[in-house]
Structure formats: structure tokens, C-alpha cells
C-alpha positions as CSV (number, residue, x, y, z in Angstrom):
1,M,122.9,128.0,125.5
2,R,123.5,130.2,128.5
3,T,127.0,131.6,129.2
4,L,128.8,131.1,132.5
5,P,128.2,134.7,133.7
6,E,124.5,134.4,132.8
7,I,124.2,131.3,135.0
8,Q,126.1,132.9,137.8
9,N,124.0,136.1,137.7
10,E,120.8,134.0,137.7
11,I,121.9,132.1,140.8
12,K,123.0,135.3,142.5
13,A,119.7,137.0,141.8
14,N,117.7,134.1,143.2
15,Y,119.9,133.8,146.2
16,I,119.7,137.4,147.2
17,A,115.9,137.4,146.7
18,D,115.4,134.5,149.1
19,T,113.7,135.6,152.3
20,T,115.6,133.2,154.4
21,V,118.9,134.5,153.1
22,R,117.9,138.1,153.7
23,T,116.9,137.3,157.2
24,R,120.1,135.4,158.0
25,Y,122.3,138.2,156.7
26,S,120.1,141.0,158.0
27,I,119.6,142.5,154.5
28,T,117.0,145.2,154.8
29,D,117.6,147.2,151.6
30,P,115.1,145.9,149.0
31,E,117.4,147.2,146.2
32,A,120.5,145.4,147.5
33,T,122.2,143.2,145.0
34,Y,124.3,140.2,145.5
35,D,127.6,141.8,144.3
36,E,127.0,144.7,146.7
37,T,126.4,142.4,149.6
38,F,128.9,139.6,149.2
39,S,132.6,139.7,148.5
40,R,133.7,137.9,145.3
41,F,136.0,135.9,147.6
42,S,133.3,134.9,150.1
43,I,132.4,131.2,150.6
44,E,129.0,132.0,149.0
45,S,130.6,133.3,145.9
46,V,133.0,130.4,145.7
47,I,130.1,127.9,146.0
48,I,128.0,129.8,143.4
49,Y,131.0,129.8,141.0
50,I,131.5,126.0,141.4
51,V,127.8,125.2,140.9
52,S,127.7,127.6,137.9
53,V,130.7,125.8,136.2
54,A,129.0,122.4,136.8
55,I,125.7,123.6,135.3
56,Y,127.5,125.3,132.4
57,A,129.5,122.0,131.7
58,V,126.2,120.0,131.7
59,E,124.4,122.5,129.4
60,F,127.4,122.6,127.1
61,L,127.5,118.8,126.7
62,F,123.8,118.6,126.1
63,A,124.0,121.4,123.5
64,K,126.9,119.7,121.8
65,H,125.1,116.4,121.8
66,S,122.0,117.9,120.4
67,T,123.9,119.6,117.6
68,E,125.7,116.3,116.7
69,V,122.4,114.4,116.7
70,E,120.7,117.0,114.5
71,Q,123.7,116.9,112.1
72,R,123.5,113.1,112.0
73,E,119.8,113.2,111.4
74,D,120.4,115.6,108.5
75,Q,123.0,113.3,107.0
76,M,120.8,110.2,107.4
77,R,117.7,111.8,106.1
78,I,117.2,110.3,102.6
79,G,117.5,112.8,99.8
80,T,119.4,115.6,101.6
81,I,122.7,116.9,100.3
82,G,124.5,115.3,103.3
83,W,122.9,112.0,102.5
84,W,124.0,112.1,98.9
85,R,127.6,113.1,99.9
86,N,127.8,110.2,102.3
87,L,126.3,107.8,99.7
88,C,129.0,108.8,97.2
89,K,131.9,108.5,99.7
90,A,130.6,105.1,100.8
91,F,131.4,103.6,97.3
92,Q,133.9,100.8,97.6
93,Y,135.9,100.1,94.5
94,G,136.1,96.4,93.7
95,Y,133.4,95.3,96.1
96,E,130.0,93.8,95.4
97,L,126.8,95.2,96.8
98,T,124.3,93.0,98.5
99,Y,120.6,93.5,98.8
100,D,119.1,93.8,102.3
101,S,115.5,92.6,102.1
102,E,114.7,94.0,105.5
103,T,115.6,97.6,104.6
104,N,115.2,97.3,100.9
105,L,118.6,98.8,100.4
106,Y,121.9,97.8,98.8
107,K,124.9,97.8,101.1
108,Y,128.4,96.4,101.5
109,A,128.9,93.3,103.7
110,D,132.1,94.9,105.2
111,V,133.8,98.3,105.1
112,D,137.2,98.4,103.6
113,E,138.7,101.9,104.2
114,D,141.4,101.3,101.5
115,S,138.7,100.9,98.8
116,L,136.9,104.2,99.5
117,I,138.3,106.1,96.5
118,I,135.8,109.0,96.5
119,K,137.3,111.6,98.7
120,F,135.4,114.7,97.4
121,A,131.7,114.8,96.7
122,E,129.1,117.5,96.2
123,V,125.6,117.7,95.0
124,R,124.1,120.4,92.9
125,E,120.4,120.7,92.3
126,G,119.6,120.2,88.6
127,V,116.7,121.3,86.5
128,G,113.4,120.2,88.0
129,A,113.7,117.5,90.6
130,G,117.0,116.1,89.5
131,V,120.5,116.4,91.0
132,T,124.0,116.6,89.6
133,I,126.8,115.0,91.5
134,L,130.5,115.9,91.3
135,V,133.0,113.4,92.7
136,N,136.8,113.3,92.8
137,E,139.6,111.2,94.0
138,A,142.6,112.7,95.9
139,D,146.2,113.0,94.8
140,E,149.1,112.2,97.1
141,E,148.8,115.7,98.6
142,G,145.1,115.3,99.2
143,N,144.0,117.6,96.4
144,P,141.0,116.8,94.2
145,I,141.8,115.0,90.9
146,A,139.4,113.6,88.3
147,I,138.7,109.9,87.9
148,P,140.4,109.1,84.5
149,I,138.0,108.9,81.5
150,D,139.2,105.4,80.6
151,S,139.4,104.1,84.1
152,P,137.1,101.1,85.1
153,K,136.4,103.1,88.3
154,R,134.0,105.2,86.3
155,L,131.9,102.3,85.2
156,A,132.0,100.8,88.7
157,F,130.8,104.0,90.3
158,A,128.1,104.5,87.7
159,A,126.8,100.9,88.4
160,Y,127.0,101.7,92.2
161,L,124.9,104.8,91.8
162,S,122.3,103.0,89.7
163,K,121.7,100.6,92.6
164,V,121.8,102.9,95.6
165,K,120.1,106.1,94.2
166,I,116.5,107.1,94.9
167,A,114.3,105.4,92.4
168,G,112.8,107.6,89.7
169,M,115.0,110.6,90.5
170,P,116.9,112.1,87.5
171,L,120.6,112.0,88.3
172,T,123.8,113.0,86.4
173,W,127.3,112.8,87.7
174,G,130.8,113.8,86.6
175,S,134.4,113.8,87.7
176,Y,136.5,116.6,86.4
177,N,139.8,118.2,86.9
178,P,140.0,121.4,89.0
179,D,139.4,124.5,87.0
180,Q,142.7,126.2,86.2
181,L,143.3,129.8,86.9
182,R,145.6,132.3,85.3
183,I,146.2,135.6,87.3
184,T,148.0,138.8,86.4
185,L,148.5,141.4,89.1
186,N,150.6,144.3,90.3
187,V,151.9,143.9,93.9
188,V,153.5,146.7,95.8
189,Y,155.8,145.1,98.3
190,D,157.9,146.0,101.4
191,P,161.6,145.6,100.5
192,L,162.3,145.1,104.1
193,V,160.4,141.8,104.0
194,L,160.3,140.6,100.3
195,N,162.8,140.6,97.4
196,G,162.0,141.7,93.9
197,T,160.5,138.4,92.9
198,G,158.1,138.2,95.9
199,G,160.2,135.8,98.0
200,L,160.9,136.4,101.7
201,L,164.3,137.8,102.4
202,V,164.7,135.1,104.9
203,G,163.7,131.7,103.5
204,G,162.7,132.8,100.0
205,V,159.0,131.6,100.3
206,S,156.6,133.4,98.0
207,T,154.0,134.8,100.4
208,V,151.7,135.9,97.6
209,E,151.5,132.4,96.1
210,S,151.2,130.8,99.5
211,S,148.3,133.0,100.5
212,L,146.6,132.5,97.1
213,Q,146.9,128.7,97.3
214,A,145.5,128.7,100.9
215,Y,142.5,130.7,99.7
216,L,141.8,128.3,96.8
217,T,142.3,125.2,99.0
218,N,139.8,126.5,101.7
219,L,137.0,126.9,99.2
220,E,134.4,124.2,99.8
221,F,134.5,121.5,97.1
222,G,131.7,121.8,94.7
223,S,129.8,124.6,96.4
224,G,132.7,127.0,97.0
225,V,132.4,130.2,95.0
226,L,135.5,132.2,94.1
227,N,135.1,135.9,94.9
228,K,137.4,138.3,93.2
229,T,137.5,140.7,96.2
230,A,138.2,137.8,98.6
231,L,141.0,136.6,96.3
232,L,142.6,140.0,96.2
233,N,142.2,140.4,100.0
234,S,144.0,137.0,100.5
235,I,147.0,138.3,98.6
236,E,146.9,141.7,100.3
237,S,147.1,140.0,103.7
238,A,150.3,138.2,102.7
239,A,153.4,139.1,104.6
240,G,155.3,141.9,102.9
241,V,152.5,143.0,100.7
242,V,151.6,146.7,100.8
243,D,149.0,146.8,98.0
244,V,147.7,144.7,95.2
245,Y,145.8,145.8,92.1
246,F,145.1,144.9,88.4
247,T,145.2,147.0,85.3
248,S,143.0,144.9,83.0
249,E,139.5,143.4,83.4
250,S,141.0,140.1,82.2
251,W,143.4,139.8,85.2
252,L,141.6,136.6,86.2
253,E,141.2,133.9,83.6
254,V,139.8,130.3,83.9
255,S,140.1,127.1,81.9
256,T,137.9,124.1,82.6
257,D,137.4,120.6,81.2
258,D,134.3,121.9,79.6
259,T,136.0,125.0,78.1
260,P,139.7,124.2,77.9
261,E,140.8,127.6,76.6
262,F,141.5,130.4,79.1
263,T,138.7,132.9,79.2
264,A,138.4,136.1,81.2
265,V,136.2,136.0,84.3
266,L,134.2,139.2,84.1
267,E,131.7,138.5,86.9
268,Q,132.5,139.2,90.6
269,N,131.9,135.5,91.5
270,I,132.5,132.3,89.8
271,Q,131.6,128.7,90.7
272,S,133.9,126.0,89.5
273,Y,132.8,123.7,86.7
274,G,134.8,120.8,88.1
275,G,134.2,121.4,91.8
276,S,137.5,123.1,92.7
277,F,140.1,125.6,91.5
278,R,143.9,125.4,91.1
279,L,146.5,127.7,89.9
280,A,147.7,126.8,86.4
281,V,151.4,126.0,85.9
282,G,153.0,129.3,85.4
283,G,149.6,130.9,85.9
284,L,150.6,133.5,88.5
285,N,152.1,136.6,86.7
286,V,153.0,139.3,89.2
287,N,154.7,142.6,88.6
288,Y,156.4,143.4,91.9
289,I,156.9,147.1,92.7
290,A,159.0,148.1,95.6
291,N,157.4,150.5,98.1
292,V,160.2,153.1,98.4
């Protein structure tokens, strides 16, 4: 899409090149430009600006509409990741599916927002042509939580998938707790901003923990990859932090529903087993060092 200056410059170039305009304003220099000939406050410039803004607005709306249509098409195209996500989130707990003979699809007669319990969904390509789906509910704060093992919601969701999925496609699904992290670091802090335990001198908020939590929350559910450097950068950018570093390769440890014991993360990147990460209770161990 063209920018506003690009539209203005194109109109100006066409205007100054018009023979009728050149005759009317007695422009004889073949190299004369619009900005050299007309003041930015002239009536011509004002009109060109108004027309340019109108054209820009129309092009912007068309571009936005085109993008929205393309995104919608991607979501509606059967078999895409967006289609699978929407399919999972459309599950209504406690409602019966009906078969539509015209579309050959199962659907709900009505939509009940309160029954839409799947708030997080992601699709990972499995071996061969299959897919693996991760789904989670949300806790009171909007964070991902697993559907309990003994909950009838699991059976209901499994029955739902068996009806609405693509016939013949291998499919597995799971609902797991967020992977727990344990982190051990040294943080050099500014004593003009933070106290010896990392809290702000005014307010007492731990900027290190807040920045870390924000980084973990912003990772895309299911597909988000935790990067060690990005994690450290998020802490280093916290108010009052001068430097952050680790003294052992095992400074970052993870525990999952699949492997409950904490194990060191030795690679630079790690993708969650359960779809998301959270800091374990008491899992942030920081040695604060005053920068004096």
C-alpha cells in the first residue's frame, strides 16, 4: 500500500507535467518541480493534500479489508492450523451436535458463549500426515490450565473431535499443565531504585519477577519457544537492573507433566511440552548484588 507522501508526490509530478498547467502558470523550465514552483501553502497544495488524504484513506480501508478477508479464508480453509484452532475453541461443553445433511458437517444448533471452555488451542504437526492438538481451559486470571484427568470434559471433548475432525486423519490430543520453570541467577541492581531483595524502593514491586512473568505470558500458546537469551534480556530490561548473569549451566530447569522432575535446559531454545510455561512456586532464586 502506498504511503501518504508517495500519493502526494505522484499527484504533484503528474500535475506539474500537464501541458495545460505549464501553459497557465507560464512554466518554461523543463526541469521545474512542483515543490520549486508552488508554495506548500498555495491553494493547489492544499487541494492536493486533501485529495491525497482521501485516496490514502480509501487504499488503507481496501488493504485492511483484503487482509481481513485473507485471514478469514485461511481460518476457514479446512485442515489449516487456524481451522483446527477454531474447531477446538468451538467445542460447547454439555451441548449435543447435530448433523447438517447439506454441508455434511456436524454443528451446534445455537452458540452458548458460557459453554465454550477451550480458551487455548494449538496444533502441532505429527509424524506423517497426523496432527497433535493441545488444548487448555483458563483459570480465573486467564492463564492456561489443564482439563483435569478425571473430568467428564475430557470424554466430551474427545467425542466432539471424533465427530468434527477430518475423516481418516491421524489425530492425538492432550491437555497438560504449563511447564514449570526454576531459575537461578545473579542480578546486579541499582540501589537508587531497588532494595536488596529486588523490590522497588517505592512500592516494593519485584521488577525482575514482573518482567519475567510478562515474557512468559507473551509466548504464543503451543507454538511459543522460550529462548534463553530473550529471557535474560527481559530481566535485564527491568527497572533497576544493571546486569544479569548465571554461574552454572543448570541455571534454567524445567518440569513437565511428562517429566515431573526438574531437569536442566541445556539447549538455547525449548518448546513447552504442555503448551505454555510458568514460574514454579519459589522457583525464582536471585542473588542480588548492589552496584556500588
